[in-house]
C-alpha positions as CSV (number, residue, x, y, z in Angstrom):
1,X,10.4,25.8,-30.5
2,X,9.9,22.2,-29.4
3,X,10.8,21.1,-26.0
4,X,12.2,17.6,-25.5
5,X,11.1,15.7,-22.5
6,X,13.7,14.2,-20.3
7,X,13.2,11.0,-18.4
8,X,15.4,9.5,-15.7
9,X,14.8,5.7,-15.4
10,X,14.3,4.5,-11.9
11,X,15.8,1.2,-10.8
12,X,15.4,-0.4,-7.4
13,X,17.1,-3.5,-5.9
14,X,14.9,-6.5,-5.3
15,X,13.3,-6.6,-1.8
16,X,14.7,-3.2,-0.8
17,X,11.9,-0.6,-1.4
18,X,8.2,-0.4,-1.3
19,X,5.5,2.2,-1.2
20,X,3.0,2.0,1.7
21,X,-0.2,3.9,2.1
22,X,-3.4,3.8,4.3
23,X,-6.8,4.4,2.8
24,X,-10.1,4.9,4.5
25,X,-13.1,3.1,3.2
26,X,-16.7,2.4,4.1
27,X,-17.5,-1.3,4.0
28,X,-20.7,-3.3,4.5
29,X,-20.4,-6.2,7.1
30,X,-23.5,-8.2,7.9
31,X,-25.6,-5.5,6.3
32,X,-24.1,-2.7,8.4
33,X,-21.9,0.1,7.0
34,X,-18.6,0.4,8.9
35,X,-15.4,2.4,8.5
36,X,-12.3,0.3,7.6
37,X,-8.7,1.3,7.1
38,X,-6.9,-0.4,4.2
39,X,-3.1,-1.0,4.4
40,X,-1.6,-1.1,0.9
41,X,2.0,-2.0,0.1
42,X,3.4,-2.1,-3.4
43,X,6.9,-3.4,-4.5
44,X,8.8,-0.7,-6.4
45,X,10.5,-3.5,-8.5
46,X,7.7,-5.9,-9.4
47,X,4.7,-3.7,-8.8
48,X,3.2,-6.5,-6.8
49,X,0.8,-5.4,-4.1
50,X,-0.5,-6.5,-0.7
51,X,-3.7,-5.2,0.8
52,X,-5.3,-5.8,4.3
53,X,-8.2,-4.1,6.0
54,X,-8.2,-3.1,9.7
55,X,-10.8,-1.6,12.0
56,X,-8.3,1.1,12.9
57,X,-5.0,2.7,11.6
58,X,-2.8,2.4,14.7
59,X,0.8,1.5,14.9
60,X,0.0,-2.1,15.9
61,X,-2.0,-2.6,12.8
62,X,0.8,-1.0,10.7
63,X,3.4,-3.4,12.1
64,X,1.0,-6.4,11.8
65,X,0.3,-5.5,8.2
66,X,4.1,-5.3,7.4
67,X,4.7,-8.7,9.0
68,X,1.8,-10.2,6.9
69,X,3.0,-8.6,3.7
70,X,6.6,-10.0,4.1
71,X,5.3,-13.4,5.1
């Protein structure tokens, strides 16, 4: 017996929803390996993305990244 797959299309209003994540990375700055935290925001409508690296993943960086993304 074959099973039919069911899909429910998702739709989002413009400018209302985004997905936000933090990622940890090792980066090389002036020849030295350092830990960096990458803020990533993706629009649920357009799929457009914003990325910014920080030396820490604290609330201040989180808020600063949001402000920069919306600017």
